[in-house]
PLY file of the C-alpha trace (Angstrom):
ply
format ascii 1.0
element vertex 308
property float x
property float y
property float z
element edge 307
property int vertex1
property int vertex2
end_header
-30.22 11.78 9.02
-30.90 9.14 5.86
-31.88 12.43 4.00
-28.71 13.76 4.50
-27.65 10.56 2.85
-29.58 10.94 -0.03
-28.77 14.48 -0.59
-25.41 13.97 -1.07
-25.63 11.66 -3.18
-28.40 13.68 -5.10
-25.98 16.53 -5.22
-23.56 14.23 -6.15
-19.98 15.24 -4.72
-17.40 15.72 -1.68
-14.97 18.58 -0.96
-11.60 17.09 -0.70
-10.37 20.14 1.69
-6.69 18.33 1.63
-4.13 21.30 2.59
-5.83 23.90 1.67
-4.69 24.95 5.44
-1.16 25.66 3.46
-2.45 27.55 0.32
1.44 28.74 -0.57
2.84 25.04 -0.25
-0.05 23.80 -2.36
2.28 24.35 -5.63
5.11 23.24 -4.24
3.28 19.94 -3.13
2.25 19.70 -6.56
5.62 19.94 -8.34
7.06 16.99 -5.14
4.13 14.65 -5.76
4.04 14.85 -9.53
7.66 14.06 -9.69
7.16 11.13 -6.98
4.21 9.62 -9.04
6.24 9.91 -12.29
8.88 7.75 -10.65
6.34 5.52 -9.24
4.94 4.85 -12.55
8.57 4.17 -14.29
10.09 1.96 -11.50
7.26 -0.07 -11.08
6.58 -0.32 -14.75
10.12 -0.83 -15.21
10.12 -3.35 -12.84
7.16 -5.42 -14.19
8.52 -5.38 -17.78
12.02 -6.37 -17.23
10.62 -9.74 -14.76
8.48 -10.65 -17.80
11.06 -10.38 -20.27
13.71 -11.63 -18.51
13.99 -15.78 -18.07
16.30 -15.52 -15.81
13.79 -13.57 -13.45
11.10 -16.19 -13.60
11.13 -17.11 -10.31
8.89 -16.93 -6.96
10.31 -13.98 -5.60
10.20 -11.55 -8.91
6.64 -12.98 -9.70
5.85 -11.66 -6.14
8.08 -8.43 -6.92
5.95 -7.71 -10.18
2.98 -8.74 -7.89
3.73 -5.88 -5.71
5.10 -3.48 -8.31
1.64 -3.78 -10.15
0.00 -3.03 -6.43
2.06 -0.03 -6.17
1.09 1.10 -9.60
-2.92 0.73 -8.97
-2.63 1.77 -4.83
-0.95 5.00 -6.25
-2.93 6.31 -8.96
-6.51 5.36 -6.99
-5.42 8.27 -4.99
-2.65 10.69 -6.44
-4.32 12.12 -10.06
-7.00 13.47 -7.81
-4.91 14.91 -5.60
-3.07 16.60 -8.40
-6.22 17.84 -9.67
-7.15 19.51 -6.55
-3.41 20.99 -5.45
-3.79 22.40 -9.72
-6.71 24.07 -9.65
-9.49 25.63 -6.95
-12.08 23.34 -7.39
-11.57 20.30 -4.80
-14.32 18.40 -5.96
-14.96 14.68 -6.28
-18.60 13.16 -7.12
-19.99 10.90 -4.94
-19.50 7.79 -6.95
-16.05 8.29 -7.58
-15.69 9.09 -3.64
-17.05 5.66 -3.13
-14.77 4.17 -5.77
-11.60 6.05 -4.55
-12.30 4.84 -0.60
-12.69 0.80 -1.97
-9.44 0.34 -3.93
-6.85 2.45 -1.76
-8.41 0.00 1.19
-8.26 -2.89 -0.65
-5.28 -2.51 -1.98
-3.89 -1.53 1.20
-4.55 -4.63 2.40
-3.68 -6.62 -0.32
-0.14 -5.57 0.17
-0.08 -6.10 3.74
-0.54 -9.66 2.84
1.35 -9.91 0.28
4.67 -8.33 1.85
3.70 -12.02 4.46
4.07 -13.50 1.15
7.33 -12.27 0.13
8.87 -12.85 3.79
7.86 -16.36 3.60
9.07 -16.95 0.02
12.70 -15.48 1.67
12.17 -17.69 4.45
11.95 -20.78 2.56
14.52 -20.11 -0.10
16.97 -18.68 3.19
16.21 -21.88 5.59
14.71 -24.49 3.17
16.73 -24.48 0.29
16.49 -28.43 -0.53
13.22 -28.08 -0.54
12.87 -24.62 -1.90
11.09 -25.70 -5.28
8.66 -27.86 -3.46
7.67 -25.52 -1.12
7.28 -22.72 -3.62
5.67 -24.55 -6.96
4.72 -21.79 -9.48
0.44 -23.19 -8.73
1.23 -22.45 -5.14
2.91 -18.89 -6.30
-0.05 -18.50 -7.86
-2.82 -19.76 -5.22
-0.61 -17.45 -2.83
-0.97 -14.41 -5.25
-4.85 -14.69 -5.93
-5.53 -15.17 -1.69
-3.72 -11.79 -1.58
-5.81 -10.09 -3.69
-9.03 -11.64 -2.90
-8.63 -11.03 0.73
-7.73 -7.26 0.31
-10.81 -6.57 -1.62
-13.08 -8.46 0.41
-12.09 -6.59 3.51
-12.12 -2.59 1.40
-15.88 -4.18 0.22
-16.92 -4.44 4.11
-15.84 -1.06 5.20
-17.18 0.61 2.04
-20.43 -0.86 2.82
-20.52 0.26 6.38
-19.12 3.61 5.97
-21.32 4.84 3.01
-24.35 3.89 4.54
-23.73 6.63 7.49
-25.61 9.38 7.61
-24.09 12.75 6.94
-24.04 15.96 9.33
-25.43 18.01 6.26
-21.89 19.04 4.62
-19.77 17.38 2.40
-16.09 18.76 3.19
-13.92 16.08 3.85
-10.80 17.10 5.38
-8.28 14.89 4.05
-6.54 14.46 0.45
-8.45 11.17 -0.19
-11.87 9.46 1.14
-10.43 7.80 3.59
-12.23 5.74 6.59
-11.83 7.95 9.55
-11.75 11.11 7.36
-15.83 9.86 6.62
-16.41 8.41 10.25
-15.69 12.12 11.16
-18.89 13.80 8.76
-21.33 11.08 11.01
-24.76 12.24 12.36
-24.58 9.25 14.53
-22.56 7.16 17.00
-19.55 5.45 15.21
-18.05 3.75 17.90
-19.31 0.48 16.29
-17.72 1.51 12.73
-14.29 2.31 14.37
-14.08 -0.41 16.25
-14.48 -2.94 13.07
-11.87 -0.88 11.46
-9.39 -1.40 14.54
-10.10 -5.41 14.89
-9.72 -5.49 10.67
-7.09 -3.27 10.92
-5.40 -5.09 13.75
-5.58 -8.67 11.70
-4.43 -6.98 8.26
-1.42 -5.29 10.13
-0.38 -6.32 13.26
-0.95 -10.35 12.51
1.18 -9.87 8.94
3.75 -7.94 10.53
4.40 -10.49 13.17
4.54 -13.24 10.78
7.42 -11.21 8.71
9.47 -10.82 11.61
8.97 -13.93 12.57
10.28 -15.20 9.14
13.12 -12.66 9.32
14.17 -14.36 12.52
14.36 -18.01 11.70
16.27 -16.00 8.59
18.55 -14.21 10.68
19.65 -17.35 12.50
20.17 -19.44 9.59
22.12 -16.55 8.17
24.09 -16.73 11.29
24.59 -20.03 11.05
26.45 -19.49 7.33
29.73 -19.70 6.23
29.94 -18.39 2.55
30.62 -14.85 2.81
28.71 -14.40 -0.60
25.76 -15.99 0.49
25.25 -13.99 3.73
25.71 -10.65 1.13
22.91 -12.16 -1.57
20.62 -13.16 1.36
21.19 -9.33 3.38
20.97 -7.80 0.12
17.03 -9.74 -0.70
15.92 -9.62 2.69
17.18 -6.04 3.85
15.66 -4.45 1.08
11.94 -6.29 1.86
12.62 -5.45 5.36
12.78 -1.81 4.28
9.78 -1.90 1.88
8.16 -3.68 5.14
9.12 -0.55 7.90
7.91 1.98 5.03
4.44 0.71 4.61
3.44 -0.78 8.25
4.91 2.10 10.34
2.42 4.60 8.61
0.09 2.35 8.56
0.24 1.73 12.20
0.32 5.26 12.86
-2.93 5.86 11.07
-5.03 2.75 11.49
-3.96 1.57 14.91
-3.95 5.02 16.84
-6.49 6.45 19.37
-8.68 8.97 17.37
-6.68 11.50 19.64
-3.53 9.84 19.05
-2.98 12.03 15.95
-4.04 15.38 14.40
-5.52 15.49 11.11
-3.33 17.48 9.70
-0.47 14.79 10.97
-2.80 12.27 9.23
-2.82 13.44 5.72
0.88 14.23 5.81
1.38 10.42 6.97
-1.22 9.15 4.76
0.69 11.25 1.90
3.95 9.37 2.60
2.52 5.76 2.15
0.41 6.43 -0.68
2.63 8.40 -2.81
6.05 8.72 -1.67
6.64 4.98 -0.21
5.50 3.19 -4.04
8.15 5.44 -5.21
10.45 4.24 -3.53
9.98 0.79 -3.74
11.58 -0.07 -7.16
14.69 2.08 -5.92
15.53 -0.47 -2.89
14.74 -3.93 -4.80
16.79 -2.92 -7.84
19.79 -0.43 -6.63
21.95 -3.48 -5.21
20.63 -6.32 -7.00
22.58 -8.25 -8.89
19.81 -10.29 -10.50
18.23 -6.95 -11.87
21.62 -5.83 -13.19
22.03 -8.64 -14.69
19.15 -8.42 -16.32
19.25 -4.80 -17.61
22.59 -5.61 -19.18
21.51 -8.74 -21.10
18.00 -6.55 -22.10
20.32 -4.01 -23.40
22.21 -6.56 -25.31
0 1
1 2
2 3
3 4
4 5
5 6
6 7
7 8
8 9
9 10
10 11
11 12
12 13
13 14
14 15
15 16
16 17
17 18
18 19
19 20
20 21
21 22
22 23
23 24
24 25
25 26
26 27
27 28
28 29
29 30
30 31
31 32
32 33
33 34
34 35
35 36
36 37
37 38
38 39
39 40
40 41
41 42
42 43
43 44
44 45
45 46
46 47
47 48
48 49
49 50
50 51
51 52
52 53
53 54
54 55
55 56
56 57
57 58
58 59
59 60
60 61
61 62
62 63
63 64
64 65
65 66
66 67
67 68
68 69
69 70
70 71
71 72
72 73
73 74
74 75
75 76
76 77
77 78
78 79
79 80
80 81
81 82
82 83
83 84
84 85
85 86
86 87
87 88
88 89
89 90
90 91
91 92
92 93
93 94
94 95
95 96
96 97
97 98
98 99
99 100
100 101
101 102
102 103
103 104
104 105
105 106
106 107
107 108
108 109
109 110
110 111
111 112
112 113
113 114
114 115
115 116
116 117
117 118
118 119
119 120
120 121
121 122
122 123
123 124
124 125
125 126
126 127
127 128
128 129
129 130
130 131
131 132
132 133
133 134
134 135
135 136
136 137
137 138
138 139
139 140
140 141
141 142
142 143
143 144
144 145
145 146
146 147
147 148
148 149
149 150
150 151
151 152
152 153
153 154
154 155
155 156
156 157
157 158
158 159
159 160
160 161
161 162
162 163
163 164
164 165
165 166
166 167
167 168
168 169
169 170
170 171
171 172
172 173
173 174
174 175
175 176
176 177
177 178
178 179
179 180
180 181
181 182
182 183
183 184
184 185
185 186
186 187
187 188
188 189
189 190
190 191
191 192
192 193
193 194
194 195
195 196
196 197
197 198
198 199
199 200
200 201
201 202
202 203
203 204
204 205
205 206
206 207
207 208
208 209
209 210
210 211
211 212
212 213
213 214
214 215
215 216
216 217
217 218
218 219
219 220
220 221
221 222
222 223
223 224
224 225
225 226
226 227
227 228
228 229
229 230
230 231
231 232
232 233
233 234
234 235
235 236
236 237
237 238
238 239
239 240
240 241
241 242
242 243
243 244
244 245
245 246
246 247
247 248
248 249
249 250
250 251
251 252
252 253
253 254
254 255
255 256
256 257
257 258
258 259
259 260
260 261
261 262
262 263
263 264
264 265
265 266
266 267
267 268
268 269
269 270
270 271
271 272
272 273
273 274
274 275
275 276
276 277
277 278
278 279
279 280
280 281
281 282
282 283
283 284
284 285
285 286
286 287
287 288
288 289
289 290
290 291
291 292
292 293
293 294
294 295
295 296
296 297
297 298
298 299
299 300
300 301
301 302
302 303
303 304
304 305
305 306
306 307
């Protein structure tokens, strides 16, 4: 069995089947995915640049939002360009090293986003529920520490899964029934019992999906109670604007992630899994900038100042 793993390494590639079951959809998918990818690049770069050049946006909220935008840029770039290449031409190969790299970064960046969204919800909790202590609670040094902890936890989690996934023996073929190198898809190629890998994936997915989701909902439960006690209409509108945007981003990311990583193996068909993964890797990162900026007065004001 280890010879199959050695052979895959020597021959140097996997075949990503992707959406080859629907060849008539590949051109349409290429155009749609390219549009969403360009939206992701433009929207997230816009937030990063605007948060950097405008002094009024040098706050914890926009520091973490810039981190999220940079994270989304990396996250979608780790998988979408390869998908576009495979959709455009008949070759659907990815090198063995390329597959290892893609698996590591997709999992690392996805895990990091789970933790970063918790940090952003804590920032909103501190701003709304502890306004008099906000500058102390969200000191710049502490904000940088939270950001580093988010990135470090995600990349550590990915290192564990990547190591165990790529040492699983293969069954003599390299056809991955997915558009990216993802842990569940690669485990289906194994010749041995992978229950230990799947159990480890389920446990860490619970840690990085369920626990962050519970913490986020707890934060917004406290925020909701504080908002109901507010007398200021302007304050209510501002809180609902920023917190509502964050909750929408949380929903768009966590719901698809739970469908993929917290379902039993028979919970979703492989085709359903592909479209769900396409949503949270290609669509959600393009929507985040729109959600955060369309109704955000701070961002609109920053744009007016930037335009002179």
